[in-house]
C-alpha positions as CSV (number, residue, x, y, z in Angstrom):
1,X,4.3,-6.2,30.3
2,X,2.5,-7.1,33.3
3,X,-1.8,-8.5,33.5
4,X,-3.6,-5.5,34.3
5,X,-7.3,-6.6,35.8
6,X,-9.3,-5.1,32.2
7,X,-7.4,-8.3,30.5
8,X,-9.1,-11.1,32.6
9,X,-13.3,-10.2,31.2
10,X,-10.8,-10.8,27.7
11,X,-9.7,-13.6,28.7
12,X,-13.3,-15.3,29.4
13,X,-14.6,-13.6,26.3
14,X,-12.5,-15.3,24.3
15,X,-12.5,-18.5,25.8
16,X,-15.8,-17.8,25.2
17,X,-15.5,-17.3,21.5
18,X,-13.0,-20.1,21.3
19,X,-15.4,-22.8,23.0
20,X,-17.9,-21.9,20.6
21,X,-15.7,-22.2,17.4
22,X,-13.9,-25.1,18.4
23,X,-17.4,-27.1,19.8
24,X,-20.4,-28.1,19.1
25,X,-20.3,-30.0,22.0
26,X,-22.1,-27.4,25.2
27,X,-20.7,-30.3,27.5
28,X,-17.2,-29.3,26.4
29,X,-17.9,-26.2,26.3
30,X,-18.7,-25.7,29.9
31,X,-15.7,-27.6,30.7
32,X,-13.1,-25.1,29.1
33,X,-15.1,-22.3,30.5
34,X,-14.8,-23.4,33.6
35,X,-11.3,-24.5,33.6
36,X,-10.2,-20.7,32.2
37,X,-12.2,-19.5,35.3
38,X,-10.0,-21.1,37.2
39,X,-7.2,-20.4,35.2
40,X,-8.0,-16.8,35.4
41,X,-9.1,-16.4,39.2
42,X,-5.2,-17.5,39.8
43,X,-3.4,-15.7,37.3
44,X,-0.2,-13.7,38.1
45,X,-0.3,-9.9,38.0
46,X,3.7,-11.2,36.8
47,X,2.6,-12.3,33.8
48,X,1.6,-10.5,30.4
49,X,-1.6,-11.4,28.9
50,X,-0.2,-13.7,25.8
51,X,0.6,-16.0,28.7
52,X,-2.7,-16.6,29.9
53,X,-4.7,-16.5,26.4
54,X,-1.9,-18.9,25.4
55,X,-2.5,-21.4,28.2
56,X,-6.4,-21.0,27.5
57,X,-5.8,-22.0,23.9
58,X,-4.2,-25.4,25.0
59,X,-6.9,-26.0,27.4
60,X,-9.3,-25.7,24.3
61,X,-7.1,-28.3,22.0
62,X,-7.3,-30.8,24.9
63,X,-10.8,-30.6,25.7
64,X,-12.0,-30.6,21.8
65,X,-9.1,-32.9,20.5
66,X,-8.5,-30.0,17.8
67,X,-5.0,-29.7,17.5
68,X,-5.6,-26.2,15.1
69,X,-9.0,-25.1,15.5
70,X,-8.3,-22.3,13.3
71,X,-6.9,-23.6,10.3
72,X,-9.8,-22.6,8.0
73,X,-9.9,-19.2,9.2
74,X,-6.6,-18.8,8.2
75,X,-6.3,-20.3,4.7
76,X,-9.4,-18.1,4.5
77,X,-7.0,-14.6,5.4
78,X,-3.8,-16.2,3.8
79,X,-6.0,-16.4,0.5
80,X,-7.4,-13.0,1.0
81,X,-4.4,-11.5,1.2
82,X,-2.4,-13.4,-1.2
83,X,-5.1,-11.7,-3.6
84,X,-4.1,-8.7,-2.3
85,X,-0.6,-8.9,-2.5
86,X,0.0,-7.7,-6.3
87,X,-2.0,-4.3,-5.9
88,X,-0.2,-3.7,-2.5
89,X,3.1,-4.6,-4.2
90,X,2.1,-2.0,-6.5
91,X,1.5,0.4,-3.8
92,X,4.9,0.1,-2.3
93,X,6.9,0.1,-5.3
94,X,5.4,3.3,-7.0
95,X,5.6,5.6,-3.5
96,X,7.9,7.8,-3.3
97,X,9.5,6.1,-0.3
98,X,8.6,2.4,-0.8
99,X,10.6,1.6,2.7
100,X,8.1,4.0,4.6
101,X,5.0,2.9,2.6
102,X,5.7,-1.0,3.1
103,X,6.1,-0.4,7.1
104,X,2.5,1.4,7.2
105,X,1.2,-1.7,5.2
106,X,3.1,-4.1,7.3
107,X,1.0,-2.8,10.3
108,X,-2.3,-2.4,8.3
109,X,-2.3,-6.0,8.2
110,X,-1.7,-6.5,11.9
111,X,-6.0,-5.4,12.1
112,X,-6.4,-10.1,11.0
113,X,-6.3,-10.4,14.5
114,X,-9.1,-13.5,16.1
115,X,-7.7,-12.3,19.6
116,X,-9.1,-9.0,19.2
117,X,-11.8,-9.8,16.7
118,X,-13.5,-13.2,16.3
119,X,-14.7,-12.0,12.6
120,X,-11.4,-11.0,11.3
121,X,-11.5,-12.7,8.1
122,X,-14.1,-10.1,7.3
123,X,-12.3,-6.7,7.3
124,X,-11.7,-5.2,4.6
125,X,-8.1,-4.7,4.1
126,X,-8.2,-2.4,1.5
127,X,-9.6,0.0,3.6
128,X,-7.6,-0.7,6.9
129,X,-4.3,-0.3,4.3
130,X,-5.5,3.0,3.0
131,X,-6.1,4.5,6.9
132,X,-2.7,3.0,7.3
133,X,-0.9,5.1,4.7
134,X,-2.4,7.8,5.8
135,X,-1.7,7.7,9.2
136,X,1.3,9.9,10.7
137,X,4.8,8.3,11.3
138,X,7.1,9.1,13.8
139,X,10.2,10.3,11.2
140,X,12.9,10.0,14.2
141,X,11.4,6.4,14.6
142,X,11.6,5.7,10.7
143,X,15.1,7.3,10.8
144,X,16.6,5.3,13.4
145,X,14.5,1.5,12.1
146,X,16.5,2.6,8.6
147,X,19.9,2.9,10.3
148,X,19.7,0.2,12.7
149,X,18.6,-2.3,9.9
150,X,21.6,-0.7,7.6
151,X,23.9,-1.5,10.7
152,X,22.4,-5.0,11.1
153,X,24.4,-7.7,10.0
154,X,21.4,-10.0,11.4
155,X,17.4,-9.1,11.5
156,X,14.8,-11.3,13.2
157,X,11.2,-10.6,12.5
158,X,8.8,-11.9,14.4
159,X,5.7,-12.7,12.6
160,X,2.2,-12.3,14.3
161,X,-1.2,-13.4,12.3
162,X,-2.1,-15.6,9.3
163,X,-2.6,-13.0,6.4
164,X,-0.7,-10.1,8.2
165,X,2.2,-12.7,6.8
166,X,1.5,-11.5,3.4
167,X,1.6,-8.0,4.7
168,X,5.0,-8.9,6.0
169,X,6.4,-9.9,3.1
170,X,6.1,-6.4,1.5
171,X,7.8,-5.0,4.0
172,X,10.6,-8.1,3.8
173,X,11.0,-7.3,0.4
174,X,12.1,-3.5,0.9
175,X,14.6,-5.3,3.6
176,X,18.0,-6.7,2.8
177,X,17.2,-10.6,2.8
178,X,20.5,-12.4,3.5
179,X,20.1,-10.7,6.7
180,X,16.6,-11.5,7.6
181,X,15.2,-14.6,9.3
182,X,11.5,-14.7,10.2
183,X,10.2,-16.4,13.1
184,X,6.6,-18.2,13.1
185,X,5.3,-20.1,16.1
186,X,6.1,-23.9,16.6
187,X,2.7,-24.8,17.1
188,X,-0.8,-23.5,16.3
189,X,-2.2,-20.8,18.3
190,X,-5.4,-19.2,17.5
191,X,-4.6,-17.5,13.7
192,X,-0.7,-16.8,14.7
193,X,1.2,-17.7,11.8
194,X,3.0,-21.3,11.7
195,X,5.5,-22.5,8.7
196,X,2.6,-23.4,6.6
197,X,1.3,-20.2,6.1
198,X,4.9,-19.1,5.8
199,X,5.1,-21.8,3.3
200,X,1.7,-20.5,1.6
201,X,2.9,-16.6,1.3
202,X,6.2,-17.8,-0.5
203,X,8.2,-16.3,2.0
204,X,9.9,-19.4,2.8
205,X,11.5,-18.7,-1.0
206,X,12.8,-15.7,-0.4
207,X,14.4,-15.5,3.4
208,X,15.2,-17.5,6.0
209,X,12.0,-19.2,8.1
210,X,12.1,-20.8,11.8
211,X,10.3,-21.5,14.6
212,X,10.2,-20.5,18.1
213,X,9.1,-23.6,19.7
214,X,5.9,-22.3,21.3
215,X,2.3,-21.9,20.8
216,X,1.6,-18.2,22.5
217,X,0.3,-15.5,20.8
218,X,3.5,-13.7,21.2
219,X,7.0,-14.0,22.2
220,X,7.1,-15.4,25.7
221,X,10.5,-16.4,25.4
222,X,10.3,-18.9,28.7
223,X,7.9,-21.0,26.3
224,X,10.5,-20.8,23.3
225,X,13.0,-23.5,22.6
226,X,16.4,-23.0,23.8
227,X,17.8,-22.5,20.0
228,X,15.5,-19.8,19.4
229,X,16.3,-18.1,22.5
230,X,20.1,-18.5,21.3
231,X,19.2,-17.0,17.9
232,X,16.8,-14.2,19.8
233,X,19.5,-12.6,21.8
234,X,22.5,-12.7,19.5
235,X,20.4,-11.1,16.8
236,X,21.4,-7.2,16.1
237,X,17.5,-6.1,15.5
238,X,14.2,-7.4,16.4
239,X,11.1,-6.7,14.2
240,X,8.3,-7.5,15.9
241,X,5.0,-7.3,14.3
242,X,1.8,-7.5,16.7
243,X,0.3,-6.5,20.1
244,X,1.4,-9.9,22.0
245,X,4.7,-9.5,20.5
246,X,4.9,-5.8,22.6
247,X,3.3,-6.6,25.6
248,X,5.3,-9.9,26.0
249,X,8.9,-8.4,24.9
250,X,8.3,-4.5,26.0
251,X,10.4,-5.0,28.7
252,X,13.5,-5.8,27.1
253,X,17.1,-4.0,26.8
254,X,16.8,-5.5,23.2
255,X,16.8,-3.9,19.8
256,X,13.2,-4.1,19.3
257,X,11.3,-2.1,16.5
258,X,7.3,-2.7,17.3
259,X,4.6,-2.4,15.0
260,X,1.8,-3.0,15.5
261,X,-2.0,-1.5,15.8
262,X,-3.8,-0.4,19.4
263,X,-6.6,-3.3,20.3
264,X,-8.0,-2.4,23.6
265,X,-8.3,-0.1,26.2
266,X,-5.2,-1.4,27.8
267,X,-2.5,0.2,25.8
268,X,-4.5,3.3,26.8
269,X,-3.8,2.4,30.2
270,X,0.2,1.7,29.3
271,X,1.3,4.1,26.6
272,X,-1.4,6.4,26.4
273,X,-2.4,6.1,23.0
274,X,-6.3,5.8,21.7
275,X,-7.6,2.2,21.1
276,X,-6.6,1.8,17.5
277,X,-3.8,3.7,17.2
278,X,-1.5,2.9,14.5
279,X,1.9,2.2,16.6
280,X,5.5,2.4,15.3
281,X,7.6,2.2,18.8
282,X,11.5,1.4,19.2
283,X,13.2,-0.3,22.2
284,X,15.7,1.3,23.4
285,X,16.1,4.7,22.3
286,X,12.8,6.2,22.7
287,X,10.3,4.9,24.8
288,X,8.0,8.1,23.9
289,X,4.7,7.2,22.0
290,X,5.0,7.6,18.6
291,X,1.3,7.5,17.1
292,X,-1.1,9.7,16.1
């Protein structure tokens, strides 16, 4: 997905928030903002916004010297999600269709996103789950998802955010686990999942977990490790969580199911959905909008 003009002020807004989050040094904060402004002015329309956001956060880490500035907030989100896990598991298991319910719950977890909301740790998770449980899901996509999963020998599940990973676990528990490999980021970036989050969520105990070798809030393949790229192109089905994964992968001719919440009006411009829409899309297959 190409870069939209509307993404540029959003990157600057995130730079301000990251500078305040990571440094109490006003000189460093100014350095972050000035360098980000130069980066934004030189941005290429051919690059998706997660590439620019990833570069900005690399700048923040370099200037502040903090390699994981969101670690404490990620821990809070993981803790809150784990506390909710038994209740969510009951919701899934007691439903008429546990797979569909698990998909809805997994999408609900996509609300835990510091790129979109600098106060994501304060989100009422129970409320966003209830919203996702009521939202319609396109049945044709769900049918294709079930068929693809049943026929696949390998499934690559691309994670997104800390806290959200617990919601992903609920969906993975409904999948044939022997086929599933869960993917985390190679290095910390914003509140995206790393191997530490996978260990905390218990995912490492039930499926294989690997890193993509990169520190971009999405899956920018050119930034990923050779071993991950090989695994990506060889897998039968990809499940990609989050808007960042959609922005970096939607152009590929690969069997991908995207599960995310539309976070901004760029999604309105690109696929015609309202901000806040619950999205369950499959590419290729059908590129029509599947939303409420």
